[in-house]
Residue, then its C-alpha position, 0 to 999 in steps of 0.5 A: m449505503t456502505q455496508y460493513a460486513v465480514v464475508d468469508p471469500a472461501t465460502g461466501e458466508k456472511v459471518k458478521e455485520y457491523p452498523t454503519a456510523t450515523d452522521a452524528e457518530v462520524m462528527e463525534a469521532v472528528a471532534n474527539a480526535h481534534t480535542t485529543y490533538q489539542e489537549w494531549a497529542r501536540e503537548a505530549s513529548v515525542a518520547e511519550r508518543a513513541r513509547l505508546v507506538g512501540r506498545v502497539g507493535e508489542l500488542h500486534t506480536e502478542r495478538r498475531q494469531q488472532l489478527a491473522e485469523i481475522i485477515v484470513r476470514e475477511m479477505g482470504k489471505p493464506l494464514d502464513d501470509a497473514l501472520g507475516e503481514v502482522d509481523f511486518s506491521a509490528a516491525i513498523y511500529g517498533y521502527y518508529a518507536d525507536h527512531a521518532e525522536r531522531f527523525l523529529a529533532d530540530e534541525p539548525i540551518d547555517l545562516l548565509d548572512g546576519e546574526g542569530s540562529a535559525v532552526i526547523q522544528r517538526r511539529p504535528v498538524g492536527v487531525l488526519l483522515g486515513i482511508m484504508p484498503w482490504n488487501f493488507p488490512d493491518y500493514q496499510v494501517a501501520r504505515f499510516a498510523a505509526p509515523n503520524l501518531a509518533a509525530g503528534n497527529t491524531i487519526v480518524l480511520k475509515h477501513a475497507p467495508q469488508c474489513p470491519q473486524t480488523a478495524e475493531a481489533l486495531q481500535q482496541i489495540f490502540l486503546d490497550a496500548g494506552f493511547p487516549p480514546g481520541a488519538y486513533v478513532n475508527v469509523y464505519a463511515t459511508n463515502e458521503q460521510v468521508a467527503d464531509v470529514i475531508a471538508d471539515p476544517r478540523v481535519q488537516g490531511v488525508s491519506l488513502t491507499g486504494s484504487e485510482r478511482a477512489g484516489a481521484a475522488v478523494a483528491e478532488i474533495a481535498g483540493r477544493n478544501l486545500k487539504k494535503v493528500v498522500l495517495e498510494l494507488g494501483g500499479s502495473d509493475p514491470f519485471i524486466v529480465l535482460s540476462t541471468d546466470d541462473l534462469d530457474a532462480t530468476v523464474d522463481a523470483a518472478v513467480a514470487a513477485r506475481l503471486d504475492n497475496t494471491g496476486q492482489a498487491c499493488n506493487a506485485g510484478k505484473r508485466f514481465i518484460v524479457h529479452e528476446g534471447i531468453y524469452d522462450d526459455f523464460v516463458a516455458r519455465f515461468t508458465d510451468k511454475i505459475l500453473q503449478s502454484a497453489v490456488a487461493p480465493l480472491s478477496s471477493q466474488a466481484a474481484a474474481e469476476r473483474l479479473e475474469s472479464q479482463v482476461s477474457q477481453a485480452v483473449s478476445d483482442g488476440a492474446s494467448l492464455a495458458s491457464a490452470g483451469e476455470r474460475q470457481g466462485t472466488t477462486f481464480p486459476p493462475g495464468v499467463l497471458t502472452g501476445v497482449r497488444p498495445d492497442a488492447d485495453t488489458y495492456h494498460e490495465e492492472l490485473f489484480g490477481p494471479v495472472a501475469m502478462v509477458f512481453k518480448a523485448m528486442d534490447e535494453d531500450d525496448a525493455v525500458r520503453i515497454a516498462n514505461d508504457t503504462p499510466y502507472g508508476l509504483g514499483s519495478y524490478v530489473f534482473t541482469t548480470d551487468a551492474e552498469q546496465a542495472q544502474r542505467v535501466a533503474d535510472r530510466i524507469e518511471a517508477g517510485m521504486v526499483f528493485v534490482n536482482g531481488v524481490g521481497a526486499e521491502g523494509v520498514e526503513l525504505p520509502f514506499g510510493g509511486v508516480k504518475r497514476s500510482g499516486f504521490g507522497r511516501e510512506l515508511g522510512r524517514f520520509g513517511i514521518e515527514e508527510f504530515v508535519n509542519r516544518k516550522l522555521v524559527r529565526v532568532v535575529r539576536 
């Protein structure tokens, strides 16, 4: 049975437990969301829904310290990073509050033949299930909830078992913002109950951010029940360095890309692919910076043990490890792996923590080949002083996102998502509000 509990990663102390929902409570949540959709959400104006979404953002700002401290307690994120996450979440709600009416406006179609008119209406579809991860417990909910509530859908939200207090605090924010109780309903559900929710005919779609294994399981159930899914799964993002006129600045960007959220970000730079002409200098400076970086606990003992196993396997398979020390409980030392061979398991895996893999590329073509030699395709980074080369490489990378000569350039207006085993569908920006709407054609002949 799934256990919802706050366990402080820094101490291992179980701070608080939350009871898992009964089957009846889960079905009641679905029923309430369905009733609220029928009686309120789809009938309310876009302006009214957007106003409430905007109020959710304001409450995030008002309660930022409280929300951030909960994040720190649940998954070990440094406080400044947690505050930044809450601020970004508030910005997402504000963005959809400001733009929902324009994004959802009717769209006329120019007819090629015949009289009358044709228009595409963007209308809600109903109850949606959201399954959220632990690594960005506020931000991930915002990406899903803000656009879909503005669009007129209602939400049943299952958060990660280690983030029940965040789930509780967010539920209260939606209520305090003025949403009816069934518009956003948190459930402490088990995996078996989630399967029942997906199969329920009142539920029209599912959005999951999480592991590849979880995504495959959810997609299988959704497919059997003809439900649309949006999946944001793992990533092993390439960070390509072909040339630079400031190696120290490029190294700083690489370190930031690898160590965001203590390395526990799906779209963090994880595989650093460096042109042979600057490889040695890059590795020396990059390793020095990585090893001097501050350490913080990973999200759990299991996460630290998993990363330790992957790194140990890479070394057993012939890779070299430069490390800041030994694992102490949930605290994993920053490190750099070189010489990871393509036939090693680690080469094709995602390392979720403060350990980077660095590869030498002979030229541009070799760098692109290494970058694409992965089952994942979420984000990517390209650093070069040649603008034409940057465009060529960006065009050839198999990923949902490419960032050229910069890190931390995500924004509420920019679509987020991947290809291959990193999932499908998009969140944020205009595309994020288009995933779960009925683009309904209304054709008037005369």
